[in-house]
N, CA, C and O atoms as a CHARMM CRD file, in Angstrom:
* protein
*
  384
    1    1 MET  N      0.83600  -1.16100  -0.01800 PROA 1      0.00000
    2    1 MET  CA     0.00600   0.00700  -0.00100 PROA 1      0.00000
    3    1 MET  C      0.90000   1.23900   0.00600 PROA 1      0.00000
    4    1 MET  O      1.66300   1.45400   0.94800 PROA 1      0.00000
    5    2 ILE  N      0.80800   2.02500  -1.01700 PROA 2      0.00000
    6    2 ILE  CA     1.64500   3.21600  -1.11400 PROA 2      0.00000
    7    2 ILE  C      0.79200   4.41300  -1.36200 PROA 2      0.00000
    8    2 ILE  O     -0.15400   4.35000  -2.14700 PROA 2      0.00000
    9    3 GLY  N      1.10200   5.51700  -0.70800 PROA 3      0.00000
   10    3 GLY  CA     0.39800   6.77900  -0.88300 PROA 3      0.00000
   11    3 GLY  C      1.37800   7.90300  -0.76300 PROA 3      0.00000
   12    3 GLY  O      2.52900   7.69300  -0.38200 PROA 3      0.00000
   13    4 TYR  N      0.94100   9.09100  -1.08200 PROA 4      0.00000
   14    4 TYR  CA     1.81100  10.25600  -1.05200 PROA 4      0.00000
   15    4 TYR  C      1.55800  11.02100   0.24700 PROA 4      0.00000
   16    4 TYR  O      0.45700  11.52200   0.47800 PROA 4      0.00000
   17    5 ASP  N      2.58700  11.10400   1.09200 PROA 5      0.00000
   18    5 ASP  CA     2.49400  11.85900   2.34700 PROA 5      0.00000
   19    5 ASP  C      2.81000  13.30500   2.05600 PROA 5      0.00000
   20    5 ASP  O      3.97100  13.67500   1.88000 PROA 5      0.00000
   21    6 GLY  N      1.76700  14.13100   2.00500 PROA 6      0.00000
   22    6 GLY  CA     1.96600  15.56300   1.68000 PROA 6      0.00000
   23    6 GLY  C      2.77700  16.31300   2.70900 PROA 6      0.00000
   24    6 GLY  O      3.45900  17.28200   2.37500 PROA 6      0.00000
   25    7 PHE  N      2.71300  15.88000   3.96300 PROA 7      0.00000
   26    7 PHE  CA     3.45700  16.56400   5.02000 PROA 7      0.00000
   27    7 PHE  C      4.97100  16.34800   4.89200 PROA 7      0.00000
   28    7 PHE  O      5.76100  17.27300   5.08000 PROA 7      0.00000
   29    8 LYS  N      5.35900  15.10500   4.56600 PROA 8      0.00000
   30    8 LYS  CA     6.76400  14.79200   4.41500 PROA 8      0.00000
   31    8 LYS  C      7.25000  14.88500   2.97300 PROA 8      0.00000
   32    8 LYS  O      8.44500  14.75800   2.70800 PROA 8      0.00000
   33    9 HSD  N      6.31400  15.11000   2.03200 PROA 9      0.00000
   34    9 HSD  CA     6.63800  15.27800   0.62300 PROA 9      0.00000
   35    9 HSD  C      7.33900  14.04200   0.03100 PROA 9      0.00000
   36    9 HSD  O      8.34500  14.15700  -0.66800 PROA 9      0.00000
   37   10 ARG  N      6.78300  12.86500   0.32900 PROA 10     0.00000
   38   10 ARG  CA     7.34100  11.66800  -0.25100 PROA 10     0.00000
   39   10 ARG  C      6.30400  10.58400  -0.29900 PROA 10     0.00000
   40   10 ARG  O      5.31700  10.61500   0.43600 PROA 10     0.00000
   41   11 LYS  N      6.53300   9.61400  -1.17400 PROA 11     0.00000
   42   11 LYS  CA     5.66600   8.45000  -1.24800 PROA 11     0.00000
   43   11 LYS  C      6.03100   7.43500  -0.21100 PROA 11     0.00000
   44   11 LYS  O      7.19800   7.36600   0.17400 PROA 11     0.00000
   45   12 GLY  N      5.12800   6.66300   0.25400 PROA 12     0.00000
   46   12 GLY  CA     5.48000   5.64400   1.20900 PROA 12     0.00000
   47   12 GLY  C      4.31300   5.01000   1.92600 PROA 12     0.00000
   48   12 GLY  O      3.14900   5.20900   1.57900 PROA 12     0.00000
   49   13 SER  N      4.65700   4.25100   2.92200 PROA 13     0.00000
   50   13 SER  CA     3.65700   3.51700   3.74700 PROA 13     0.00000
   51   13 SER  C      3.91800   3.87400   5.18100 PROA 13     0.00000
   52   13 SER  O      4.98700   4.36700   5.54000 PROA 13     0.00000
   53   14 LYS  N      2.90600   3.61200   6.00700 PROA 14     0.00000
   54   14 LYS  CA     3.03200   3.78600   7.45200 PROA 14     0.00000
   55   14 LYS  C      2.76500   2.44500   8.09400 PROA 14     0.00000
   56   14 LYS  O      1.89100   1.69400   7.66100 PROA 14     0.00000
   57   15 ILE  N      3.52700   2.15500   9.13100 PROA 15     0.00000
   58   15 ILE  CA     3.34000   0.93600   9.90800 PROA 15     0.00000
   59   15 ILE  C      2.74300   1.31700  11.22300 PROA 15     0.00000
   60   15 ILE  O      3.31200   2.13600  11.94500 PROA 15     0.00000
   61   16 HSD  N      1.59700   0.74300  11.56500 PROA 16     0.00000
   62   16 HSD  CA     0.91200   1.00500  12.80600 PROA 16     0.00000
   63   16 HSD  C      1.02600  -0.27500  13.63200 PROA 16     0.00000
   64   16 HSD  O      0.70300  -1.36000  13.14800 PROA 16     0.00000
   65   17 VAL  N      1.49100  -0.14800  14.89100 PROA 17     0.00000
   66   17 VAL  CA     1.73700  -1.30400  15.72600 PROA 17     0.00000
   67   17 VAL  C      1.07600  -1.13800  17.05800 PROA 17     0.00000
   68   17 VAL  O      1.20300  -0.08400  17.68200 PROA 17     0.00000
   69   18 CYS  N      0.38500  -2.12800  17.50800 PROA 18     0.00000
   70   18 CYS  CA    -0.18600  -2.19000  18.85600 PROA 18     0.00000
   71   18 CYS  C      0.69500  -3.13800  19.70200 PROA 18     0.00000
   72   18 CYS  O      0.88100  -4.30600  19.36200 PROA 18     0.00000
   73   19 VAL  N      1.21900  -2.60200  20.79600 PROA 19     0.00000
   74   19 VAL  CA     2.11700  -3.43200  21.60200 PROA 19     0.00000
   75   19 VAL  C      1.56600  -3.57800  23.02300 PROA 19     0.00000
   76   19 VAL  O      0.69000  -2.82700  23.45000 PROA 19     0.00000
   77   20 ASP  N      2.09800  -4.55200  23.73000 PROA 20     0.00000
   78   20 ASP  CA     1.67800  -4.75300  25.12600 PROA 20     0.00000
   79   20 ASP  C      2.60900  -3.95600  26.03600 PROA 20     0.00000
   80   20 ASP  O      3.45600  -3.19900  25.56200 PROA 20     0.00000
   81   21 GLU  N      2.44400  -4.13200  27.33600 PROA 21     0.00000
   82   21 GLU  CA     3.24200  -3.36300  28.29600 PROA 21     0.00000
   83   21 GLU  C      4.72100  -3.66700  28.26400 PROA 21     0.00000
   84   21 GLU  O      5.52800  -2.92300  28.82300 PROA 21     0.00000
   85   22 TYR  N      5.08600  -4.77700  27.59900 PROA 22     0.00000
   86   22 TYR  CA     6.49500  -5.13500  27.45000 PROA 22     0.00000
   87   22 TYR  C      7.04800  -4.79000  26.05700 PROA 22     0.00000
   88   22 TYR  O      8.14200  -5.21700  25.68900 PROA 22     0.00000
   89   23 SER  N      6.28700  -4.02800  25.31100 PROA 23     0.00000
   90   23 SER  CA     6.62600  -3.60100  23.96100 PROA 23     0.00000
   91   23 SER  C      6.68000  -4.74600  22.95600 PROA 23     0.00000
   92   23 SER  O      7.36100  -4.66500  21.93400 PROA 23     0.00000
   93   24 MET  N      5.96700  -5.78700  23.26000 PROA 24     0.00000
   94   24 MET  CA     5.86700  -6.90200  22.32800 PROA 24     0.00000
   95   24 MET  C      4.67700  -6.65900  21.37300 PROA 24     0.00000
   96   24 MET  O      3.56900  -6.36600  21.82200 PROA 24     0.00000
   97   25 PRO  N      4.91300  -6.77900  20.09200 PROA 25     0.00000
   98   25 PRO  CA     3.82500  -6.49700  19.13400 PROA 25     0.00000
   99   25 PRO  C      2.67100  -7.44200  19.25600 PROA 25     0.00000
  100   25 PRO  O      2.86500  -8.65700  19.30500 PROA 25     0.00000
  101   26 LEU  N      1.44000  -6.89900  19.30900 PROA 26     0.00000
  102   26 LEU  CA     0.23000  -7.67600  19.32700 PROA 26     0.00000
  103   26 LEU  C     -0.47800  -7.66400  17.98200 PROA 26     0.00000
  104   26 LEU  O     -0.99000  -8.69100  17.53600 PROA 26     0.00000
  105   27 ARG  N     -0.50800  -6.50500  17.33500 PROA 27     0.00000
  106   27 ARG  CA    -1.14600  -6.32600  16.01600 PROA 27     0.00000
  107   27 ARG  C     -0.32100  -5.35200  15.19000 PROA 27     0.00000
  108   27 ARG  O      0.28400  -4.41700  15.71400 PROA 27     0.00000
  109   28 ILE  N     -0.31300  -5.59700  13.88900 PROA 28     0.00000
  110   28 ILE  CA     0.41100  -4.68900  12.98100 PROA 28     0.00000
  111   28 ILE  C     -0.54400  -4.38200  11.81600 PROA 28     0.00000
  112   28 ILE  O     -1.20500  -5.28500  11.30300 PROA 28     0.00000
  113   29 ALA  N     -0.61600  -3.13200  11.40500 PROA 29     0.00000
  114   29 ALA  CA    -1.43900  -2.73300  10.27300 PROA 29     0.00000
  115   29 ALA  C     -0.56700  -1.80900   9.37400 PROA 29     0.00000
  116   29 ALA  O      0.23500  -1.01500   9.86600 PROA 29     0.00000
  117   30 LEU  N     -0.75100  -1.94300   8.08100 PROA 30     0.00000
  118   30 LEU  CA    -0.07500  -1.08500   7.12500 PROA 30     0.00000
  119   30 LEU  C     -1.06300  -0.09300   6.55300 PROA 30     0.00000
  120   30 LEU  O     -2.21100  -0.43500   6.27400 PROA 30     0.00000
  121   31 GLY  N     -0.60800   1.15000   6.37900 PROA 31     0.00000
  122   31 GLY  CA    -1.44100   2.20800   5.79900 PROA 31     0.00000
  123   31 GLY  C     -0.66100   2.97400   4.74800 PROA 31     0.00000
  124   31 GLY  O      0.57000   2.95600   4.73300 PROA 31     0.00000
  125   32 ALA  N     -1.36800   3.62600   3.89600 PROA 32     0.00000
  126   32 ALA  CA    -0.73600   4.46500   2.89300 PROA 32     0.00000
  127   32 ALA  C     -0.14600   5.72900   3.56900 PROA 32     0.00000
  128   32 ALA  O     -0.64400   6.19200   4.59500 PROA 32     0.00000
  129   33 GLY  N      0.88200   6.24500   2.98500 PROA 33     0.00000
  130   33 GLY  CA     1.52900   7.43800   3.53400 PROA 33     0.00000
  131   33 GLY  C      0.61500   8.63800   3.65400 PROA 33     0.00000
  132   33 GLY  O      0.78900   9.48300   4.53200 PROA 33     0.00000
  133   34 ASN  N     -0.37200   8.70700   2.75000 PROA 34     0.00000
  134   34 ASN  CA    -1.27500   9.85800   2.73000 PROA 34     0.00000
  135   34 ASN  C     -2.55100   9.61100   3.54600 PROA 34     0.00000
  136   34 ASN  O     -3.47900  10.41900   3.49400 PROA 34     0.00000
  137   35 GLU  N     -2.60600   8.51300   4.29300 PROA 35     0.00000
  138   35 GLU  CA    -3.74900   8.19700   5.06200 PROA 35     0.00000
  139   35 GLU  C     -3.53900   8.64900   6.51700 PROA 35     0.00000
  140   35 GLU  O     -2.45300   8.48500   7.07300 PROA 35     0.00000
  141   36 HSD  N     -4.57700   9.21200   7.11600 PROA 36     0.00000
  142   36 HSD  CA    -4.45200   9.66000   8.53400 PROA 36     0.00000
  143   36 HSD  C     -4.26900   8.45700   9.44300 PROA 36     0.00000
  144   36 HSD  O     -4.87500   7.40500   9.23800 PROA 36     0.00000
  145   37 ASP  N     -3.42100   8.63100  10.45100 PROA 37     0.00000
  146   37 ASP  CA    -3.12100   7.52400  11.35700 PROA 37     0.00000
  147   37 ASP  C     -4.38800   6.92900  12.01000 PROA 37     0.00000
  148   37 ASP  O     -4.47900   5.71300  12.17500 PROA 37     0.00000
  149   38 SER  N     -5.34100   7.76100  12.37100 PROA 38     0.00000
  150   38 SER  CA    -6.53300   7.27700  13.06800 PROA 38     0.00000
  151   38 SER  C     -7.39400   6.29800  12.20500 PROA 38     0.00000
  152   38 SER  O     -8.24600   5.59400  12.74800 PROA 38     0.00000
  153   39 LYS  N     -7.18300   6.26100  10.94300 PROA 39     0.00000
  154   39 LYS  CA    -7.97800   5.38300  10.06100 PROA 39     0.00000
  155   39 LYS  C     -7.66000   3.91500  10.30000 PROA 39     0.00000
  156   39 LYS  O     -8.46900   3.05300   9.95700 PROA 39     0.00000
  157   40 ARG  N     -6.49800   3.60500  10.88100 PROA 40     0.00000
  158   40 ARG  CA    -6.10100   2.22000  11.10700 PROA 40     0.00000
  159   40 ARG  C     -6.35100   1.78700  12.56600 PROA 40     0.00000
  160   40 ARG  O     -6.04200   0.65500  12.93900 PROA 40     0.00000
  161   41 PHE  N     -6.90100   2.67700  13.37100 PROA 41     0.00000
  162   41 PHE  CA    -7.11600   2.34800  14.80200 PROA 41     0.00000
  163   41 PHE  C     -8.04000   1.16800  14.98200 PROA 41     0.00000
  164   41 PHE  O     -7.70800   0.24900  15.73200 PROA 41     0.00000
  165   42 ASP  N     -9.18900   1.15300  14.32600 PROA 42     0.00000
  166   42 ASP  CA   -10.14800   0.08100  14.43900 PROA 42     0.00000
  167   42 ASP  C     -9.55400  -1.26000  14.04900 PROA 42     0.00000
  168   42 ASP  O     -9.81000  -2.28100  14.68800 PROA 42     0.00000
  169   43 GLU  N     -8.76200  -1.24100  12.99800 PROA 43     0.00000
  170   43 GLU  CA    -8.14300  -2.49300  12.54100 PROA 43     0.00000
  171   43 GLU  C     -7.20000  -3.08100  13.61000 PROA 43     0.00000
  172   43 GLU  O     -7.11600  -4.29700  13.78200 PROA 43     0.00000
  173   44 LEU  N     -6.51100  -2.20600  14.30300 PROA 44     0.00000
  174   44 LEU  CA    -5.60100  -2.67700  15.35500 PROA 44     0.00000
  175   44 LEU  C     -6.38400  -3.15000  16.59300 PROA 44     0.00000
  176   44 LEU  O     -6.04300  -4.17700  17.18100 PROA 44     0.00000
  177   45 LEU  N     -7.38700  -2.44000  16.97600 PROA 45     0.00000
  178   45 LEU  CA    -8.14600  -2.77800  18.16800 PROA 45     0.00000
  179   45 LEU  C     -9.03500  -4.00500  17.99000 PROA 45     0.00000
  180   45 LEU  O     -9.20500  -4.79800  18.91600 PROA 45     0.00000
  181   46 ASP  N     -9.59800  -4.15600  16.79700 PROA 46     0.00000
  182   46 ASP  CA   -10.52800  -5.25000  16.54600 PROA 46     0.00000
  183   46 ASP  C     -9.84400  -6.61700  16.65000 PROA 46     0.00000
  184   46 ASP  O    -10.48500  -7.60700  17.00300 PROA 46     0.00000
  185   47 GLY  N     -8.54400  -6.67200  16.34200 PROA 47     0.00000
  186   47 GLY  CA    -7.87100  -7.95800  16.35900 PROA 47     0.00000
  187   47 GLY  C     -7.34200  -8.42500  17.67700 PROA 47     0.00000
  188   47 GLY  O     -6.75700  -9.50500  17.75400 PROA 47     0.00000
  189   48 LEU  N     -7.52900  -7.63800  18.73900 PROA 48     0.00000
  190   48 LEU  CA    -6.96900  -7.97800  20.04800 PROA 48     0.00000
  191   48 LEU  C     -7.90200  -9.04200  20.67600 PROA 48     0.00000
  192   48 LEU  O     -9.12300  -8.99200  20.53200 PROA 48     0.00000
  193   49 GLU  N     -7.27400  -9.99800  21.37400 PROA 49     0.00000
  194   49 GLU  CA    -8.02700 -11.05200  22.01100 PROA 49     0.00000
  195   49 GLU  C     -8.82500 -10.53600  23.21600 PROA 49     0.00000
  196   49 GLU  O     -9.93400 -11.00700  23.46600 PROA 49     0.00000
  197   50 GLU  N     -8.28800  -9.60400  23.94100 PROA 50     0.00000
  198   50 GLU  CA    -9.00000  -8.98900  25.06800 PROA 50     0.00000
  199   50 GLU  C     -8.74300  -7.48500  25.05300 PROA 50     0.00000
  200   50 GLU  O     -7.70000  -7.02900  24.58300 PROA 50     0.00000
  201   51 ALA  N     -9.70500  -6.71900  25.57300 PROA 51     0.00000
  202   51 ALA  CA    -9.56600  -5.27300  25.59400 PROA 51     0.00000
  203   51 ALA  C     -8.54600  -4.85200  26.63200 PROA 51     0.00000
  204   51 ALA  O     -8.49400  -5.43000  27.71700 PROA 51     0.00000
  205   52 PRO  N     -7.75200  -3.87500  26.32300 PROA 52     0.00000
  206   52 PRO  CA    -6.77900  -3.38500  27.31600 PROA 52     0.00000
  207   52 PRO  C     -7.49400  -2.58200  28.40300 PROA 52     0.00000
  208   52 PRO  O     -8.61300  -2.11200  28.19700 PROA 52     0.00000
  209   53 LYS  N     -6.84500  -2.42500  29.56200 PROA 53     0.00000
  210   53 LYS  CA    -7.41400  -1.58900  30.61600 PROA 53     0.00000
  211   53 LYS  C     -7.09100  -0.12000  30.34300 PROA 53     0.00000
  212   53 LYS  O     -7.87800   0.76600  30.67700 PROA 53     0.00000
  213   54 GLU  N     -5.95500   0.12900  29.74800 PROA 54     0.00000
  214   54 GLU  CA    -5.47800   1.47500  29.42800 PROA 54     0.00000
  215   54 GLU  C     -4.80100   1.46100  28.08400 PROA 54     0.00000
  216   54 GLU  O     -4.12500   0.49300  27.73600 PROA 54     0.00000
  217   55 LEU  N     -4.97900   2.54700  27.30700 PROA 55     0.00000
  218   55 LEU  CA    -4.39600   2.62400  25.99200 PROA 55     0.00000
  219   55 LEU  C     -3.61000   3.93200  25.88300 PROA 55     0.00000
  220   55 LEU  O     -4.12800   5.01100  26.17100 PROA 55     0.00000
  221   56 TYR  N     -2.37800   3.81600  25.47200 PROA 56     0.00000
  222   56 TYR  CA    -1.52500   4.97100  25.21300 PROA 56     0.00000
  223   56 TYR  C     -1.38900   5.09700  23.69100 PROA 56     0.00000
  224   56 TYR  O     -1.16800   4.11400  22.98400 PROA 56     0.00000
  225   57 ALA  N     -1.52900   6.33800  23.21200 PROA 57     0.00000
  226   57 ALA  CA    -1.37700   6.59200  21.76200 PROA 57     0.00000
  227   57 ALA  C     -0.92400   8.03600  21.60300 PROA 57     0.00000
  228   57 ALA  O     -1.11600   8.85200  22.50500 PROA 57     0.00000
  229   58 ASP  N     -0.32700   8.35300  20.47100 PROA 58     0.00000
  230   58 ASP  CA     0.08200   9.72900  20.23900 PROA 58     0.00000
  231   58 ASP  C     -1.11700  10.58000  19.79600 PROA 58     0.00000
  232   58 ASP  O     -2.22000  10.06700  19.60500 PROA 58     0.00000
  233   59 SER  N     -0.88100  11.86800  19.64100 PROA 59     0.00000
  234   59 SER  CA    -1.99000  12.81500  19.40900 PROA 59     0.00000
  235   59 SER  C     -2.62400  12.63200  18.04300 PROA 59     0.00000
  236   59 SER  O     -3.70100  13.17500  17.79900 PROA 59     0.00000
  237   60 ALA  N     -1.99700  11.88600  17.14500 PROA 60     0.00000
  238   60 ALA  CA    -2.64000  11.60400  15.85000 PROA 60     0.00000
  239   60 ALA  C     -3.90800  10.77700  16.02400 PROA 60     0.00000
  240   60 ALA  O     -4.77200  10.78700  15.14800 PROA 60     0.00000
  241   61 TYR  N     -4.03500  10.05800  17.14500 PROA 61     0.00000
  242   61 TYR  CA    -5.20800   9.26400  17.41400 PROA 61     0.00000
  243   61 TYR  C     -6.24500   9.99300  18.27100 PROA 61     0.00000
  244   61 TYR  O     -7.18500   9.38200  18.77800 PROA 61     0.00000
  245   62 ASP  N     -6.06100  11.30300  18.42600 PROA 62     0.00000
  246   62 ASP  CA    -7.00800  12.11400  19.17900 PROA 62     0.00000
  247   62 ASP  C     -8.23300  12.38200  18.30000 PROA 62     0.00000
  248   62 ASP  O     -8.22800  13.34400  17.53200 PROA 62     0.00000
  249   63 ALA  N     -9.24200  11.58600  18.38900 PROA 63     0.00000
  250   63 ALA  CA   -10.46000  11.74100  17.64500 PROA 63     0.00000
  251   63 ALA  C    -11.63800  11.37800  18.55000 PROA 63     0.00000
  252   63 ALA  O    -11.53300  10.45600  19.35900 PROA 63     0.00000
  253   64 GLU  N    -12.74300  12.08600  18.42200 PROA 64     0.00000
  254   64 GLU  CA   -13.91900  11.81700  19.23100 PROA 64     0.00000
  255   64 GLU  C    -14.37300  10.36800  19.09800 PROA 64     0.00000
  256   64 GLU  O    -14.71300   9.72300  20.09000 PROA 64     0.00000
  257   65 ALA  N    -14.37700   9.85400  17.85100 PROA 65     0.00000
  258   65 ALA  CA   -14.85600   8.49600  17.63800 PROA 65     0.00000
  259   65 ALA  C    -13.98500   7.48800  18.39200 PROA 65     0.00000
  260   65 ALA  O    -14.49900   6.52300  18.95700 PROA 65     0.00000
  261   66 ILE  N    -12.68700   7.70600  18.40000 PROA 66     0.00000
  262   66 ILE  CA   -11.77400   6.79000  19.09500 PROA 66     0.00000
  263   66 ILE  C    -12.00400   6.87000  20.59100 PROA 66     0.00000
  264   66 ILE  O    -12.10000   5.84100  21.26000 PROA 66     0.00000
  265   67 ARG  N    -12.09300   8.07500  21.12300 PROA 67     0.00000
  266   67 ARG  CA   -12.30800   8.27500  22.57100 PROA 67     0.00000
  267   67 ARG  C    -13.67500   7.69100  22.97600 PROA 67     0.00000
  268   67 ARG  O    -13.79800   7.09200  24.04500 PROA 67     0.00000
  269   68 TYR  N    -14.66300   7.85900  22.15400 PROA 68     0.00000
  270   68 TYR  CA   -16.01300   7.31500  22.47200 PROA 68     0.00000
  271   68 TYR  C    -15.97900   5.79800  22.50400 PROA 68     0.00000
  272   68 TYR  O    -16.49600   5.17500  23.43100 PROA 68     0.00000
  273   69 ARG  N    -15.36000   5.20000  21.47200 PROA 69     0.00000
  274   69 ARG  CA   -15.30400   3.72700  21.42800 PROA 69     0.00000
  275   69 ARG  C    -14.57600   3.17200  22.63200 PROA 69     0.00000
  276   69 ARG  O    -15.00000   2.17000  23.20900 PROA 69     0.00000
  277   70 LEU  N    -13.48900   3.81100  23.01700 PROA 70     0.00000
  278   70 LEU  CA   -12.72700   3.34000  24.20300 PROA 70     0.00000
  279   70 LEU  C    -13.53300   3.46600  25.45900 PROA 70     0.00000
  280   70 LEU  O    -13.44900   2.60300  26.33200 PROA 70     0.00000
  281   71 SER  N    -14.34100   4.55200  25.58500 PROA 71     0.00000
  282   71 SER  CA   -15.14400   4.72600  26.79100 PROA 71     0.00000
  283   71 SER  C    -16.23600   3.66600  26.85400 PROA 71     0.00000
  284   71 SER  O    -16.57500   3.20000  27.94100 PROA 71     0.00000
  285   72 LEU  N    -16.79100   3.27700  25.71100 PROA 72     0.00000
  286   72 LEU  CA   -17.80100   2.20600  25.69100 PROA 72     0.00000
  287   72 LEU  C    -17.18800   0.87000  26.15600 PROA 72     0.00000
  288   72 LEU  O    -17.88700   0.02900  26.72300 PROA 72     0.00000
  289   73 MET  N    -15.88800   0.68200  25.91500 PROA 73     0.00000
  290   73 MET  CA   -15.21100  -0.56700  26.27700 PROA 73     0.00000
  291   73 MET  C    -14.60300  -0.46000  27.67200 PROA 73     0.00000
  292   73 MET  O    -13.90900  -1.37600  28.11200 PROA 73     0.00000
  293   74 ASN  N    -14.85800   0.67100  28.39000 PROA 74     0.00000
  294   74 ASN  CA   -14.23300   0.90100  29.68800 PROA 74     0.00000
  295   74 ASN  C    -12.72300   0.86000  29.65500 PROA 74     0.00000
  296   74 ASN  O    -12.09000   0.33900  30.57400 PROA 74     0.00000
  297   75 VAL  N    -12.13700   1.41100  28.59200 PROA 75     0.00000
  298   75 VAL  CA   -10.70000   1.49900  28.40900 PROA 75     0.00000
  299   75 VAL  C    -10.28000   2.94600  28.69200 PROA 75     0.00000
  300   75 VAL  O    -10.81000   3.87300  28.08000 PROA 75     0.00000
  301   76 GLU  N     -9.35400   3.13900  29.59700 PROA 76     0.00000
  302   76 GLU  CA    -8.85200   4.47200  29.89600 PROA 76     0.00000
  303   76 GLU  C     -7.97200   4.93000  28.73600 PROA 76     0.00000
  304   76 GLU  O     -6.98200   4.27500  28.41000 PROA 76     0.00000
  305   77 ALA  N     -8.33300   6.06100  28.10800 PROA 77     0.00000
  306   77 ALA  CA    -7.58900   6.58700  26.97500 PROA 77     0.00000
  307   77 ALA  C     -6.55000   7.57700  27.45000 PROA 77     0.00000
  308   77 ALA  O     -6.88700   8.61800  28.01400 PROA 77     0.00000
  309   78 ASN  N     -5.28900   7.25700  27.22600 PROA 78     0.00000
  310   78 ASN  CA    -4.18000   8.15600  27.56300 PROA 78     0.00000
  311   78 ASN  C     -3.65600   8.68600  26.25200 PROA 78     0.00000
  312   78 ASN  O     -2.59700   8.26400  25.78800 PROA 78     0.00000
  313   79 ILE  N     -4.36100   9.57700  25.66900 PROA 79     0.00000
  314   79 ILE  CA    -4.04900  10.16500  24.35800 PROA 79     0.00000
  315   79 ILE  C     -3.96700  11.67900  24.51100 PROA 79     0.00000
  316   79 ILE  O     -4.93600  12.30700  24.93800 PROA 79     0.00000
  317   80 PRO  N     -2.82700  12.27300  24.16900 PROA 80     0.00000
  318   80 PRO  CA    -2.72800  13.72600  24.26000 PROA 80     0.00000
  319   80 PRO  C     -3.70000  14.42500  23.31600 PROA 80     0.00000
  320   80 PRO  O     -4.00600  13.92100  22.23600 PROA 80     0.00000
  321   81 VAL  N     -4.17000  15.57200  23.73000 PROA 81     0.00000
  322   81 VAL  CA    -5.07300  16.36100  22.90600 PROA 81     0.00000
  323   81 VAL  C     -4.28600  16.98900  21.76000 PROA 81     0.00000
  324   81 VAL  O     -3.23400  17.59200  21.97100 PROA 81     0.00000
  325   82 ASN  N     -4.80900  16.84000  20.54700 PROA 82     0.00000
  326   82 ASN  CA    -4.16100  17.45300  19.40700 PROA 82     0.00000
  327   82 ASN  C     -4.79100  18.82400  19.17200 PROA 82     0.00000
  328   82 ASN  O     -5.96900  18.90400  18.82300 PROA 82     0.00000
  329   83 PRO  N     -4.02600  19.90800  19.35600 PROA 83     0.00000
  330   83 PRO  CA    -4.60900  21.23900  19.22800 PROA 83     0.00000
  331   83 PRO  C     -5.16800  21.58100  17.86100 PROA 83     0.00000
  332   83 PRO  O     -5.95700  22.51600  17.72100 PROA 83     0.00000
  333   84 ARG  N     -4.75300  20.81400  16.84000 PROA 84     0.00000
  334   84 ARG  CA    -5.27500  21.03700  15.49700 PROA 84     0.00000
  335   84 ARG  C     -6.70800  20.57700  15.36200 PROA 84     0.00000
  336   84 ARG  O     -7.35800  20.88800  14.36400 PROA 84     0.00000
  337   85 ASN  N     -7.22000  19.84400  16.33600 PROA 85     0.00000
  338   85 ASN  CA    -8.59600  19.41200  16.33500 PROA 85     0.00000
  339   85 ASN  C     -9.54700  20.40100  16.91400 PROA 85     0.00000
  340   85 ASN  O    -10.74700  20.13600  16.98600 PROA 85     0.00000
  341   86 GLY  N     -9.03500  21.57500  17.34700 PROA 86     0.00000
  342   86 GLY  CA    -9.88400  22.63900  17.83900 PROA 86     0.00000
  343   86 GLY  C    -10.16800  22.55700  19.32400 PROA 86     0.00000
  344   86 GLY  O    -10.91200  23.38800  19.84600 PROA 86     0.00000
  345   87 ARG  N     -9.60200  21.58300  20.02600 PROA 87     0.00000
  346   87 ARG  CA    -9.79800  21.46100  21.45600 PROA 87     0.00000
  347   87 ARG  C     -8.56700  21.96500  22.15100 PROA 87     0.00000
  348   87 ARG  O     -7.45600  21.89600  21.62500 PROA 87     0.00000
  349   88 LYS  N     -8.78100  22.47300  23.34100 PROA 88     0.00000
  350   88 LYS  CA    -7.65900  22.94900  24.15000 PROA 88     0.00000
  351   88 LYS  C     -7.09800  21.80400  24.95300 PROA 88     0.00000
  352   88 LYS  O     -7.85700  20.93600  25.38300 PROA 88     0.00000
  353   89 PRO  N     -5.78200  21.76500  25.17400 PROA 89     0.00000
  354   89 PRO  CA    -5.20400  20.69300  25.99800 PROA 89     0.00000
  355   89 PRO  C     -5.75700  20.77200  27.41900 PROA 89     0.00000
  356   89 PRO  O     -6.11500  21.83900  27.91800 PROA 89     0.00000
  357   90 ILE  N     -5.81100  19.61100  28.04200 PROA 90     0.00000
  358   90 ILE  CA    -6.26200  19.49100  29.43900 PROA 90     0.00000
  359   90 ILE  C     -5.19000  20.08600  30.34900 PROA 90     0.00000
  360   90 ILE  O     -4.00600  19.76700  30.24000 PROA 90     0.00000
  361   91 GLN  N     -5.64400  20.96400  31.25500 PROA 91     0.00000
  362   91 GLN  CA    -4.66700  21.53800  32.19300 PROA 91     0.00000
  363   91 GLN  C     -4.63700  20.67400  33.48000 PROA 91     0.00000
  364   91 GLN  O     -5.66900  20.39500  34.09000 PROA 91     0.00000
  365   92 TYR  N     -3.46100  20.28300  33.84400 PROA 92     0.00000
  366   92 TYR  CA    -3.29000  19.46900  35.02700 PROA 92     0.00000
  367   92 TYR  C     -2.72500  20.32400  36.17900 PROA 92     0.00000
  368   92 TYR  O     -1.88900  21.20600  35.98300 PROA 92     0.00000
  369   93 ASP  N     -3.22600  20.01400  37.38900 PROA 93     0.00000
  370   93 ASP  CA    -2.74700  20.68300  38.55400 PROA 93     0.00000
  371   93 ASP  C     -1.59600  19.87100  39.13700 PROA 93     0.00000
  372   93 ASP  O     -1.82200  18.79200  39.68400 PROA 93     0.00000
  373   94 ILE  N     -0.36500  20.37100  39.03000 PROA 94     0.00000
  374   94 ILE  CA     0.78500  19.60100  39.48500 PROA 94     0.00000
  375   94 ILE  C      0.90500  19.50100  40.96600 PROA 94     0.00000
  376   94 ILE  O      1.70200  18.71300  41.47400 PROA 94     0.00000
  377   95 GLU  N      0.13900  20.27500  41.67100 PROA 95     0.00000
  378   95 GLU  CA     0.18900  20.25900  43.15400 PROA 95     0.00000
  379   95 GLU  C     -0.58300  19.09900  43.75100 PROA 95     0.00000
  380   95 GLU  O     -0.32700  18.71600  44.89300 PROA 95     0.00000
  381   96 THR  N     -1.53200  18.52400  43.00100 PROA 96     0.00000
  382   96 THR  CA    -2.33400  17.42500  43.58900 PROA 96     0.00000
  383   96 THR  C     -1.93700  16.10500  43.06900 PROA 96     0.00000
  384   96 THR  O     -2.51200  15.09000  43.46200 PROA 96     0.00000
């Protein structure tokens, strides 16, 4: 699967990997370079034998649909807010 990644100005593919707490690969998905990362999220999650308790992902996976699906599965989403999505980052109180 090859696509043109307009951000990096090159053709290529993206490899999406779901790993466990020991960094061992559980699922791998390939995507086109011009495809948004969040498009492969369902493919990675659907193939897991059991739902994780907590999920870490980068801000490319910050989408309402992803957060909603994880909440339905009672999975804690540890995904940074992507400011390009129009939402403000969550402010944490470092004193508590």
